C-alpha positions in Angstrom: -113.1 -57.8 185.8 -113.6 -60.2 182.8 -110.5 -62.2 181.7 -109.9 -64.3 178.7 -107.7 -67.3 179.6 -105.8 -69.9 177.5 -102.8 -72.0 178.1 -100.4 -74.6 176.6 -101.1 -73.9 172.9 -97.6 -75.3 172.1 -97.8 -73.9 168.6 -95.2 -75.4 166.2 -95.1 -76.9 162.7 -95.4 -80.4 164.1 -98.7 -82.1 163.5 -98.6 -84.3 166.6 -96.1 -84.4 169.5 -96.2 -86.6 172.7 -99.0 -88.6 171.1 -101.8 -86.1 171.7 -100.6 -82.6 171.2 -101.8 -81.2 167.9 -99.3 -78.4 167.8 -99.9 -77.1 164.2 -103.6 -76.5 164.9 -103.0 -74.1 167.7 -102.5 -70.9 165.6 -106.1 -71.2 164.3 -107.3 -72.0 167.8 -105.7 -68.8 169.2 -107.4 -66.8 166.4 -110.7 -68.3 167.4 -110.1 -67.7 171.1 -109.3 -64.0 170.5 -112.4 -63.6 168.4 -114.5 -64.9 171.3 -112.7 -62.8 173.9 -113.4 -59.7 171.8 -117.1 -60.7 171.4 -117.4 -61.1 175.2 -115.7 -57.7 175.7 -113.0 -59.0 178.0 -110.9 -56.5 179.9 -107.7 -58.6 179.7 -106.4 -61.7 178.1 -103.9 -64.0 180.0 -101.9 -66.7 178.4 -100.6 -69.0 181.2 -97.6 -70.2 179.3 -96.2 -72.7 176.7 -97.4 -70.5 173.9 -95.0 -72.1 171.4 -92.9 -75.3 171.2 -89.4 -76.3 170.0 -88.5 -76.6 166.4 -85.5 -78.0 164.5 -84.2 -74.4 164.1 -84.4 -71.3 166.2 -85.3 -69.3 163.0 -88.5 -71.4 162.8 -89.2 -70.8 166.5 -89.0 -67.1 165.9 -91.2 -67.3 162.8 -93.8 -69.2 164.8 -93.8 -66.7 167.7 -94.1 -63.8 165.3 -97.2 -65.4 163.8 -98.8 -65.6 167.3 -97.7 -62.1 168.1 -99.4 -60.8 165.0 -102.7 -62.2 166.2 -102.2 -60.7 169.7 -101.2 -57.3 168.3 -104.4 -57.0 166.2 -106.6 -57.4 169.3 -107.8 -54.3 171.1 -107.6 -56.3 174.4 -104.5 -56.0 176.5 -102.7 -59.4 176.7 -100.3 -60.7 179.4 -98.2 -63.8 178.4 -96.4 -65.7 181.1 -93.5 -67.8 180.0 -93.9 -71.5 180.2 -91.1 -74.0 180.3 -91.3 -74.7 176.6 -91.2 -71.0 175.9 -88.1 -70.6 178.1 -86.4 -73.6 176.6 -86.6 -71.9 173.1 -86.2 -68.2 173.9 -84.5 -66.0 176.4 -86.9 -63.8 178.4 -85.6 -60.7 176.5 -86.2 -62.2 173.1 -89.6 -63.6 174.0 -91.0 -60.3 175.1 -89.3 -58.3 172.4 -91.3 -60.3 169.9 -94.4 -60.3 172.1 -94.3 -56.5 172.6 -96.5 -55.1 175.4 -97.2 -58.6 176.7 -94.7 -58.8 179.6 -96.5 -59.5 182.9 -97.2 -56.6 185.1 -99.2 -56.9 188.3 -102.7 -55.4 188.0 -104.1 -53.4 190.8 -107.6 -51.9 191.3 -109.4 -50.5 194.3 -110.8 -53.9 195.0 -108.4 -56.6 193.8 -104.8 -57.4 192.9 -103.6 -59.8 190.2 -100.1 -61.2 190.7 -98.2 -62.9 187.9 -95.3 -65.2 188.8 -92.5 -66.5 186.7 -91.5 -70.0 188.0 -89.2 -70.9 185.1 -86.3 -71.4 187.5 -84.3 -74.3 188.6 -84.1 -74.9 192.3 -80.5 -73.6 192.2 -82.0 -70.2 191.4 -81.0 -70.1 187.8 -83.6 -69.1 185.2 -84.3 -71.5 182.4 -82.4 -70.8 179.1 -82.7 -72.0 175.5 -81.5 -75.6 175.3 -82.6 -76.6 178.8 -85.0 -79.5 179.0 -85.7 -80.5 182.7 -89.2 -79.2 183.2 -89.6 -81.1 186.5 -87.0 -78.9 188.2 -89.1 -75.8 188.8 -88.9 -73.2 191.5 -90.0 -69.7 192.4 -87.1 -67.8 194.0 -88.7 -64.4 194.8 -90.6 -65.6 197.9 -89.8 -62.6 200.1 -90.7 -60.2 197.3 -94.0 -62.1 196.8 -94.8 -61.7 200.5 -94.2 -58.0 200.3 -96.4 -57.7 197.2 -99.2 -59.5 199.0 -98.8 -57.5 202.2 -99.1 -54.3 200.1 -102.0 -55.6 198.0 -105.4 -53.9 198.1 -108.4 -56.1 198.4 -108.6 -59.7 197.2 -105.5 -61.2 195.6 -105.4 -63.6 192.6 -102.2 -65.4 191.6 -101.3 -66.5 188.1 -98.4 -68.8 187.1 -97.6 -71.5 184.5 -96.4 -74.3 186.8 -98.5 -75.7 189.6 -98.7 -75.2 193.4 -102.0 -77.0 193.9 -101.2 -79.9 196.3 -103.5 -82.2 194.4 -101.5 -81.9 191.2 -98.8 -84.5 190.4 -95.6 -83.8 192.2 -93.5 -83.6 189.0 -95.7 -80.6 187.8 -95.4 -78.7 191.1 -92.9 -76.2 192.2 -90.0 -77.5 194.4 -91.0 -74.9 197.0 -94.8 -75.1 196.5 -95.4 -75.9 200.2 -93.5 -72.7 201.3 -95.5 -70.6 198.8 -98.8 -72.1 199.7 -98.1 -71.4 203.4 -97.4 -67.8 202.5 -100.6 -67.5 200.5 -102.8 -69.0 203.2 -101.2 -67.0 206.0 -101.9 -63.8 204.2 -105.7 -64.2 204.3 -105.9 -62.2 201.1 -105.5 -64.8 198.4 -108.8 -66.1 196.9 -107.6 -68.1 193.9 -104.6 -69.5 192.1 -104.7 -69.9 188.3 -102.3 -72.3 186.6 -101.5 -74.1 183.3 -98.8 -76.8 182.7 -101.0 -79.8 183.8 -102.6 -80.5 180.5 -105.7 -82.5 181.8 -106.7 -79.5 184.0 -107.9 -79.7 187.6 -109.8 -77.8 190.3 -109.5 -78.0 194.0 -109.9 -75.9 197.2 -107.6 -75.8 200.2 -108.7 -73.7 203.0 -110.1 -70.5 201.5 -108.1 -70.7 198.3 -109.4 -72.1 195.1 -106.9 -73.7 192.6 -107.6 -73.9 188.9 -105.4 -75.6 186.3 -106.8 -74.9 182.9 -106.7 -77.7 180.3 -104.2 -77.4 177.4 -105.4 -75.8 174.2 -103.2 -78.2 172.1 -104.8 -81.4 173.4 -108.4 -80.4 173.0 -110.7 -79.4 170.1 -110.1 -76.0 171.6 -109.7 -74.8 175.1 -110.2 -71.1 176.1 -112.1 -69.7 179.0 -113.8 -66.6 180.4 -112.9 -65.8 184.0 -114.9 -63.2 186.1 -113.1 -62.0 189.2 
């Protein structure tokens, strides 16, 4: 299976945010990425979150997301978009996926592998992020028992996708509050081969036990950043 991957485009009208995020360039970068994914005949495109960024008005945020959705809708390749913290701080889950029609994550199962997509845009009190929230360091995955059941039922090798990080080598403020519990579950299963993440803009790679961890570099901070993943 050939996947096109990108993350942390943070598209907005702002020229520069946080000193090194060139937000307003990301729309053209996304267009370029999709052209490449189509040329490479990808089976699926995955956005690992933070597709868009905050604006002075919600009307402008909706306008921006619709521009991105227009690019995605023109592609013949199925796209899955995970919500990142910036997406969830601007949109409810329902509104986000209403605009990004047909992009809501659904686990992918074949005879040889299973792709699991996790939403970790939760506070450790169990509440999902909502528009207006800002604390991205409080991040948590509450459906641990459901995840265990999904892995137990999975056929073949398992690959996990999420916006935030569970890689033990990533800075603690970027990792899930319950990342140790989740990692223990993944390792005990013996099925999980790799974890793919965004959120940590420099990107990182590591291996713990039999599981490889990849955090993809942010599109908004690079000349461009998109990837082909064969699994």
